[in-house]
FILUM-66412 format. One line per field, with one value per residue (C-alpha): x, y, z. Coordinates in Angstrom, 2 decimals. Layout:
<recs>
xx	X; ...
yy	Y; ...
zz	Z; ...
</recs>
This chain:
<recs>
xx	22.56; 25.37; 26.61; 23.34; 23.93; 21.36; 21.73; 18.59; 16.41; 13.55; 16.52; 19.63; 21.62; 23.70; 25.40; 23.52; 21.34; 19.73; 16.30; 17.14; 18.28; 14.66; 12.66; 15.97; 14.88; 11.39; 11.87; 14.13; 10.80; 11.59; 8.93; 10.50; 13.37; 15.10; 16.77; 19.49; 21.69; 20.99; 19.96; 23.66; 25.52; 28.08; 27.33; 25.91; 23.97; 20.10; 17.86; 15.07; 12.51; 14.13; 14.65; 11.27; 9.42; 11.10; 10.29; 6.25; 6.70; 7.52; 5.11; 7.41; 7.01; 9.76; 10.42; 13.57; 15.43; 18.31; 21.13; 24.97; 27.27; 27.49; 24.51; 21.80; 19.10; 16.50; 14.18; 16.08; 15.89; 12.60; 11.53; 13.43; 12.17; 8.55; 9.72; 11.41; 8.80; 5.19; 6.80; 4.73; 8.28; 11.61; 13.74; 16.44; 18.46; 20.35; 23.67; 26.59; 27.67; 25.44; 27.17; 24.89; 21.54; 23.15; 24.68; 20.18; 18.97; 21.66; 20.16; 16.47; 17.90; 19.56
yy	79.11; 77.78; 80.29; 79.63; 78.18; 76.04; 76.10; 74.10; 72.11; 75.36; 78.28; 79.06; 82.13; 83.55; 86.89; 89.86; 88.11; 90.16; 90.35; 88.04; 85.20; 84.92; 82.94; 80.16; 80.74; 79.87; 76.80; 75.71; 76.04; 79.32; 81.20; 84.36; 86.42; 88.36; 91.18; 92.63; 95.20; 98.81; 100.04; 101.67; 99.83; 99.34; 101.00; 98.96; 96.60; 96.44; 98.60; 96.15; 97.76; 95.98; 92.73; 93.02; 94.09; 90.96; 88.82; 89.62; 88.92; 85.55; 84.62; 85.12; 87.09; 89.81; 91.86; 94.23; 94.59; 96.50; 96.34; 98.50; 95.43; 95.61; 97.18; 94.77; 96.25; 93.53; 94.93; 93.86; 90.51; 89.92; 91.51; 88.89; 86.11; 87.19; 87.11; 83.40; 82.31; 84.01; 82.26; 79.46; 77.95; 78.17; 81.52; 83.02; 85.44; 87.59; 90.48; 91.70; 87.86; 86.06; 86.39; 89.34; 87.14; 84.23; 86.06; 87.03; 83.76; 82.48; 85.47; 84.13; 80.86; 81.60
zz	-31.40; -30.49; -28.12; -25.80; -22.29; -20.80; -17.08; -16.27; -18.97; -18.94; -18.85; -21.00; -21.40; -24.03; -25.21; -27.43; -29.65; -32.77; -34.04; -36.84; -34.24; -32.67; -35.14; -34.06; -30.50; -31.27; -33.43; -30.94; -28.21; -26.19; -25.17; -23.15; -23.90; -21.29; -21.86; -19.42; -20.84; -21.18; -23.96; -26.31; -23.81; -27.35; -30.34; -33.32; -30.38; -30.72; -29.08; -26.88; -28.84; -31.74; -30.38; -28.60; -32.00; -33.59; -30.90; -30.94; -34.70; -33.89; -31.06; -28.08; -25.19; -24.72; -20.98; -20.22; -16.81; -17.90; -15.24; -15.72; -14.60; -11.21; -10.32; -9.77; -7.25; -5.54; -7.53; -10.47; -8.77; -8.14; -11.73; -13.23; -10.83; -12.32; -15.78; -15.79; -13.07; -15.12; -18.15; -20.22; -21.73; -21.81; -20.64; -22.91; -20.97; -22.15; -21.71; -23.57; -22.35; -20.46; -17.31; -15.79; -16.90; -15.66; -11.76; -11.97; -12.43; -9.18; -7.11; -7.49; -6.52; -3.21
</recs>
């Protein structure tokens, strides 16, 4: 996947992923995906349920921490931090562009 941006060796962000891409993420060494998009943010966007089912089918963990742009709460940051720090390997967090995911990661390291 060429739109994955590694922030650290074990954490990366990307724009929206599709269920079909999860096997490639697993092959690239990821163990966990975190979705930071609310369902139905854009027409045609896969729901988290679709992503989670495809992730689990290939052996990935999936977490849903939906954030409206600019509206992350302390509880959202804490949930994100827990998902990242308890992951048993590489984590990919995604949203529409990757920006929310990267901002949440930065907030956990600040």
